[in-house]
C-alpha positions, -999 to +999 in steps of 0.1 A: +062+128-076+057+153-047+041+159-012+007+180-013-005+201+017-034+225+023-063+243+041-092+261+038-110+286+065-082+289+087-041+292+082-020+318+071+009+313+047+037+302+078+013+270+086+014+264+051+051+264+045+052+245+077+030+217+065+046+215+034+080+217+045+075+185+069+070+166+038+104+178+019+113+144+014+086+137-008+099+170-032+134+177-025+134+196-059+113+227-054+081+241-038+052+262-045+023+276-030-012+296-032-027+316-007-060+332-008-066+356+024-102+368+014-109+327+015-080+313+039-074+287+012-041+278+009-025+250-009+013+236-009+036+218-030+068+199-029+084+187-060+097+155-073+108+165-107+100+137-135+082+156-160+083+190-176+117+195-150+115+234-160+080+242-162+059+217-142+059+235-110+032+240-090+006+253-079-009+251-115-040+275-125-062+280-154-054+310-175-081+334-157-064+318-124-100+310-107-089+273-105-056+264-084-045+227-083-017+206-063-013+171-077+006+142-065+016+116-088+018+107-125-012+106-154-001+084-181-026+093-206-021+132-203-009+135-242-042+121-251-064+144-232-039+173-237-047+170-276-079+174-269-076+205-250-057+222-269-086+234-290-101+255-261-075+261-237-038+279-237-013+258-222+020+272-208+036+239-196+041+204-206+032+187-177+008+166-169-006+185-141-017+216-160-039+187-184-058+180-149-069+217-143-084+220-178-099+189-179-121+200-147-132+228-167-145+210-193-159+182-174-162+189-139-159+160-114-163+136-142-127+144-152-114+119-122-131+090-150-109+102-178-076+101-161-052+068-162-025+071-130-014+075-093-025+106-078-039+126-052-052+160-064-067+189-044-084+217-063-101+250-052-124+262-072-127+299-065-159+309-085-178+281-069-163+281-037-155+241-035-123+221-025-121+188-042-098+165-029-092+130-049-072+101-048-065+072-073-084+042-081-060+016-059-047+037-037-010+044-050-009+080-033-022+087+000-045+118+009-055+125+049-081+151+057-096+166+087-124+194+097-117+209+130-120+240+148-137+253+116-110+243+090-103+217+061-069+207+067-054+181+042-021+167+033-002+136+016+011+124+050-008+129+085+023+146+104+016+173+080-018+178+094-003+183+129+019+213+118-018+235+116-027+248+151-063+235+146-056+199+144-054+180+174-038+144+178-063+118+199-057+077+197-090+061+180-098+034+203-117+018+177-089+020+151-061+005+177-083-025+178-087-027+140-049-023+135-043-053+159-062-075+137-054-059+103-019-049+109-032-015+094-060+006+096-088+003+064-098+034+049-112+059+060-100+055+093-068+066+107-052+058+140-058+095+149-095+102+162-112+127+139-085+121+108-093+103+079-078+086+046-096+095+017-107+060+001-091+045-030-113+055-063-130+085-041-131+122-042-146+144-016-159+177-022-161+206+006-181+234+004-200+257+031-182+237+057-194+203+049-172+176+030-194+152+011-171+118-005-183+102-034-167+068-052-159+076-089-147+041-096-152+002-092-145-032-102-181-039-093-203-056-103-183-079-123-188-096-152-170-130-158-154-125-192-165-155-218-127-161-231-107-189-237-072-197-231-057-187-260-078-156-263-067-145-227-028-151-236-032-131-265-050-103-249-028-100-219+004-096-240-012-068-259-023-053-224+009-058-206+030-045-238+008-013-235+005-004-205+042-011-192+056+010-222+030+041-211+049+039-176+081+045-191+080+081-201+099+100-178+124+131-184+146+114-156+163+080-152+140+052-147+144+014-136+128-016-124+122-035-091+132-069-099+128-095-074+131-125-094+091-132-091+069-136-117+054-102-115+088-078-115+102-105-140+073-096-166+076-059-162+113-060-168+107-080-197+085-056-214+101-027-200+135-041-219+118-049-252+105-010-253+140+007-242+165+016-264+196+009-240+194-020-216+169-011-189+183-008-155+169-034-130+177-035-089+178-060-063+192-068-028+204-098-016+203-115+025+225-133+045+201-158+053+197-180+024+160-193+028+148-153+026+172-147-007+161-138-041+191-126-058+202-153-072+167-156-090+167-115-100+198-119-116+188-151-137+155-128-152+181-101-159+204-122-179+179-137-194+163-100-208+198-088-208+190-055-183+218-042-167+218-055-133+226-041-098+228-061-066+234-053-032+238-071-002+221-059+029+236-074+065+216-076+098+233-044+106+219-028+078+184-039+086+188-032+126+201+005+116+169+010+096+144-002+122+145+029+138+135+051+108+102+033+105+092+055+131+099+087+111+087+066+082+052+055+096+030+085+109+002+059+114+012+021+123+015-004+095+032-037+109+040-053+074+079-058+081+087-059+043+088-023+046+126-025+060+136-039+026+116-020+005+136+010+020+171-001+018+159-011-021+145+022-026+179+038-011+200+019-031+178+022-066+176+060-058+214+060-063+212+056-098+176+066-109+145+085-098+120+065-112+107+025-105+084+002-115+073-027-094+053-056-097+024-048-069-012-056-076-006-086-095-010-110-062-043-096-057-058-094-093-041-133-102-045-151-073-008-154-060-010-155-025-007-187-004-038-180+012-058-184-023-046-220-023-056-223+014-091-214+004-092-244-019-081-268+013-102-257+034-137-273+025-113-305+023-103-301+059-141-293+069-154-321+052-131-345+077-153-364+108-151-339+139-129-361+159-106-364+134-104-326+124-094-324+165-067-350+162-054-333+131-050-298+150-039-309+181-008-327+157-005-294+141-001-281+175+027-300+187+048-293+156+081-282+163+088-243+160+112-233+128+122-197+121+127-207+081+108-189+059+071-194+056+081-224+074+055-258+077+048-251+115+037-214+107+019-223+073-002-248+094-009-234+126-019-202+107-045-225+089-058-242+119-059-206+138-083-189+115-106-215+110-140-202+100-168-205+076-169-172+065-144-170+037-135-133+036-131-131+079-113-167+075-092-148+050-084-123+076-079-145+102-051-160+083-035-125+076-035-104+108-015-106+139-041-109+168-073-129+171-103-110+184-102-136+211-072-127+223-083-090+229-095-094+268-063-108+276-046-081+253-057-049+262-060-033+294-092-027+314-092+009+303-091+005+267-114-023+269-142-003+284-143+012+248-137-022+227-166-036+206-159-067+190-179-064+160-167-033+153-138-049+142-158-067+112-173-038+101-150-033+069-150-072+062-192-067+067-190-039+040-166-058+013-193-090+020-221-071+012-209-053-020-198-085-034-224-107-022-234-115-060-196-123-069-185-157-069-159-166-041-125-159-055-132-126-071-148-117-034-114-125-021-095-105-049-118-076-041-109-076-003-076-082-009-076-052-031-095-030-004-076-035+023-046-056+021-033-038-011-044-004-002-033-004+036-004-022+035+013-031+002+008+003-014+014+021+021+046+004+026+059+012-011+048+051-009+063+056+024+099+038+017+103+051-015+097+085-011+116+089+019+143+082-004+129+109-029+122+081-055+089+076-072+076+039-082+054+032-107+027+001-102+016-010-142-009-038-131-026-014-116-038+000-148-078+005-149-083-016-178-057-046-170-067-045-138-105-051-148-094-074-174-077-097-149-102-090-120-129-104-145-110-133-160-127-167-151-111-182-118-097-211-138-071-187-160-060-174-125-058-201-100-056-238-120-058-265-093-033-249-066-011-228-092-016-192-085-013-167-119-017-197-140-025-171-170+006-148-167+032-180-159+019-199-190+024-159-210+059-156-198+077-192-198+089-187-233+103-154-224+120-158-193+119-198-190+099-224-170+122-224-137+118-182-135+079-188-142+070-213-121+093-208-089+077-209-058+065-176-046+087-162-017+080-124-011+102-097+003+101-115+036+130-110+068+138-138+095+115-118+124+112-148+147+152-155+151+159-115+151+137-109+178+144-137+201+183-129+189+198-096+177+166-075+180+156-087+210+171-058+237+154-033+209+121-051+217+123-056+251+128-017+255+096-008+238+077-041+256+090-045+287+064-048+317+070-014+332+066+004+304+032-013+296+022-005+327+028+034+330+014+037+293-019+018+305-028+005+269-020-031+270-019-059+294+014-061+307+011-100+318-004-111+288+026-093+267+054-106+289+040-144+282+041-141+244+074-128+243+084-155+271+068-178+250+086-165+217+120-170+236+112-203+247+104-218+210+071-226+226+051-208+201+061-185+171+047-152+178+067-127+151+037-112+140+020-102+170+053-091+185+065-070+159+026-056+157+027-045+190+063-031+187+055-012+157+024+005+175+050+012+207+074+031+181+045+050+168+032+059+199+062+073+214+069+098+182+033+103+173+006+092+196+013+109+234-025+105+242-048+077+249 
């Protein structure tokens, strides 16, 4: 696991080292550089040693050094690929990275279709004078790029780009609007004008001064599997066993993030099955009971016999890590669970260097509460208009609660997101601000460039791609494309890599993901029970209570914190004088949101946190409007 950076067209060795060193925490163990003065090409690398500790440093080259490569990630099927290459190529290391170099020699750009793993790759082919940039299928590893002042500049994080003298920082106002709606900026856009994220499952080829981006993998068009429940259980067991075993390959200590939820419990069970010694599992606990899952994690750990570690973090620990967000996030992303993920990663890194997590299970197995809400929406829409209005009014009067996923918060969100376009309705449920608020939210300066229809471009694209799919595959695909890649995997990457910890996500194995995505909806969402087939599989292994317990998630008591312990911190960034001076937001409307939240008139936790994250980002990385 590493950080990569580089350029072509303009730059020198000093710039290259500065770019790579800005990512030192991603790879504290070693560094490496390739620089060609003739072609003005630079590849920089920071290494976190996981496989082939002695020989796996980068950049990696082919035999005649006409191909140079830097790579962030892990390739899980590299041993099998290597066997097919050894007859034609000389291998100097035992690393997965060298396999990529020779695989490209044999198959060209199609080498990406043959590898299974998480990765961001930069490959310079000096014979063809082309740079290839590629990102894994679901977006586990980040990759940013831009073309400015005649140079292609790229890196694992956008902060490294700014070490290059040709890269400018300018706020993209359209992306600001999307951030307030999605709580992140969907790829390929970023918060910076002219800087892009390589989308998951895409690669770009830069030659003759032009970048061309292509897709190399898609779950679409999908084909529903004709499979019985018994067959599904048998195949799922075999696939999970194989996939999780492959994710245990490591030359350094490895453990499991264990929340006690069904996804992490499944991974811990199969990992323990393949481990000679008891597997190490890690969880954290909260002081506020309704947000604490540690008892469930302990119960699962005891049932599978893992070596379990738990640490209780106090409010002070969380508050101390809030300012870390501005260092972690050189692009705003408003998922507050980055705080516990950061602390869990810090705690886990004290004992291991690699951890497995359960990300992807909710998106592929219809585990989120919103999937159930879509089943209920037609029933609500079928009510007579007057009765619907009466129900909505009654819900609006429910007293505000700060408990985890409280009834008033859920029901008010349900009503607030009412829309007959399912993908738009889903995002209205997930997002912080409604588009109808933008005229009040932003200053006139920002509104001058605002187009509401541009907010929906990403949803429109997914609707077009999935128009022939049934509803729940449409929703699943949208979650994978936006929420998983833009928030969940971004959160895990930044929080873990800031602590020099590698995190692997077995559910995102491409064959397993295709199997789950194409499984009939009734095997995933049975009535209002999500992840039905996985729960059925795991009951004999971890017990019914653990398998069927209510989904919780990595939540924080933000609603109460934002009007209590974090109020002064919040006001530091959101006070009216600062809002007016910066000229981005309408200070009067922000003051109204804060007042309503403080009085308990409305629960504005998502809105306030989304604003706060942007303000912290803007202070550190923005500077321009």
